[in-house]
C-alpha positions, -999 to 999 in steps of 0.1 A, spaced: -876 -414 -345 -859 -419 -379 -825 -435 -378 -799 -408 -383 -764 -417 -396 -736 -392 -391 -711 -403 -417 -688 -393 -446 -691 -407 -481 -654 -418 -484 -653 -433 -449 -650 -471 -453 -664 -476 -418 -694 -455 -427 -698 -474 -460 -701 -507 -440 -730 -493 -420 -748 -479 -450 -747 -513 -467 -762 -529 -436 -790 -503 -434 -799 -508 -470 -797 -546 -468 -821 -545 -439 -844 -520 -456 -841 -494 -429 -847 -458 -439 -823 -434 -424 -814 -397 -425 -779 -391 -440 -760 -364 -421 -726 -355 -435 -697 -350 -412 -670 -338 -436 -636 -351 -426 -617 -325 -446 -637 -292 -447 -634 -267 -419 -604 -284 -406 -624 -316 -402 -660 -313 -390 -655 -344 -368 -633 -323 -345 -661 -297 -338 -678 -296 -304 -711 -306 -319 -698 -339 -333 -676 -346 -304 -707 -346 -282 -720 -374 -303 -687 -392 -306 -658 -383 -282 -634 -401 -305 -642 -375 -332 -648 -402 -358 -675 -415 -381 -699 -432 -383 -722 -425 -354 -758 -438 -354 -785 -419 -336 -817 -439 -327 -844 -442 -302 -844 -471 -278 -868 -475 -249 -881 -440 -254 -846 -425 -251 -824 -409 -277 -792 -430 -281 -759 -426 -299 -738 -456 -308 -704 -453 -325 -679 -477 -340 -691 -495 -371 -689 -531 -358 -709 -521 -327 -735 -505 -349 -736 -536 -371 -741 -558 -341 -769 -536 -328 -787 -535 -361 -785 -573 -362 -800 -576 -328 -828 -551 -334 -836 -561 -369 -825 -598 -373 -839 -603 -408 -823 -605 -432 -796 -621 -411 -760 -608 -416 -745 -634 -394 -747 -672 -400 -766 -694 -376 -738 -719 -372 -716 -710 -342 -683 -716 -361 -694 -697 -391 -706 -668 -369 -672 -667 -353 -655 -669 -387 -677 -641 -400 -666 -619 -371 -630 -630 -377 -630 -620 -413 -647 -587 -406 -622 -579 -379 -593 -587 -402 -605 -556 -421 -618 -535 -392 -588 -540 -369 -561 -553 -393 -563 -530 -423 -585 -500 -420 -569 -483 -390 -536 -481 -409 -553 -461 -437 -573 -439 -413 -571 -403 -424 -557 -392 -390 -529 -418 -393 -521 -409 -429 -519 -372 -421 -496 -378 -391 -473 -400 -412 -473 -376 -441 -462 -349 -416 -432 -370 -408 -423 -378 -444 -441 -368 -476 -460 -398 -490 -454 -421 -460 -491 -423 -452 -499 -437 -486 -470 -462 -485 -481 -474 -451 -517 -477 -462 -507 -497 -493 -485 -520 -473 -513 -529 -448 -539 -533 -475 -517 -558 -494 -508 -576 -462 -544 -579 -450 -560 -586 -483 -535 -614 -489 -545 -630 -456 -582 -626 -465 -578 -641 -499 -563 -672 -482 -588 -673 -454 -620 -671 -474 -611 -702 -494 -627 -724 -467 -660 -707 -466 -666 -688 -498 -696 -693 -520 -710 -664 -539 -699 -643 -509 -673 -646 -481 -694 -672 -463 -718 -691 -485 -743 -675 -508 -757 -647 -486 -739 -615 -476 -726 -614 -441 -705 -590 -420 -672 -597 -438 -688 -588 -471 -699 -555 -456 -663 -548 -446 -646 -563 -477 -664 -541 -503 -653 -508 -488 -618 -521 -483 -616 -532 -519 -628 -497 -529 -600 -482 -508 -574 -506 -522 -583 -497 -557 -579 -460 -547 -543 -469 -536 -537 -484 -571 -536 -519 -559 -544 -544 -587 -571 -563 -568 -582 -584 -597 -548 -598 -603 -536 -602 -567 -568 -613 -550 -591 -631 -575 -615 -646 -550 -620 -613 -532 -625 -595 -565 -651 -621 -575 -670 -616 -542 -668 -578 -547 -684 -581 -581 -712 -603 -567 -719 -577 -540 -720 -550 -566 -749 -568 -583 -771 -562 -552 -790 -529 -550 -781 -524 -513 -744 -523 -521 -750 -500 -550 -770 -476 -529 -743 -475 -503 -715 -468 -527 -696 -436 -520 -704 -422 -555 -742 -424 -547 -740 -403 -515 -752 -367 -513 -718 -354 -502 -699 -372 -529 -673 -349 -546 
């Protein structure tokens, strides 16, 4: 069975998974779950059957002869790493593996949830523009911490000279930060340099939101 990714071009969590699939050379079927049209297709019964949290991404695959669904981007990345370990997206060294997960979770848990569409919509309902202000605040807070933290391990990428989990999380986050009119190049020069290095790789370019079939 072909891998099937239920995702949305603007979703940073979906973007991470697309990068991993392309880096590992895994063909997949792209299925759009539009987060805005029709009141948000993620809320429909069909998608909720795949993902009870009504979120993207969700990866459909066959394991042991059974059709399986796995949601949450970091869980999907871990599964892909276990099933297809080459090229490796986690370092072999135990400390660096932990640091890779730490940096990735700084984005996944520390920044992205605060800019989630549902959160922004809820905050905007309380006060016009509050969702954007909140998103910008947590982007700047988290990216400042990442800029400091990567100094210990950065080579061409966040950890050394090969892309790992934190790069897969960083690039979509930088994309989101620029959309919030944050001057990434001036404020976070190391992260901006890593983002440029990632952009030189075909897998990152193929995963970019502008390259997706539902890009508008």
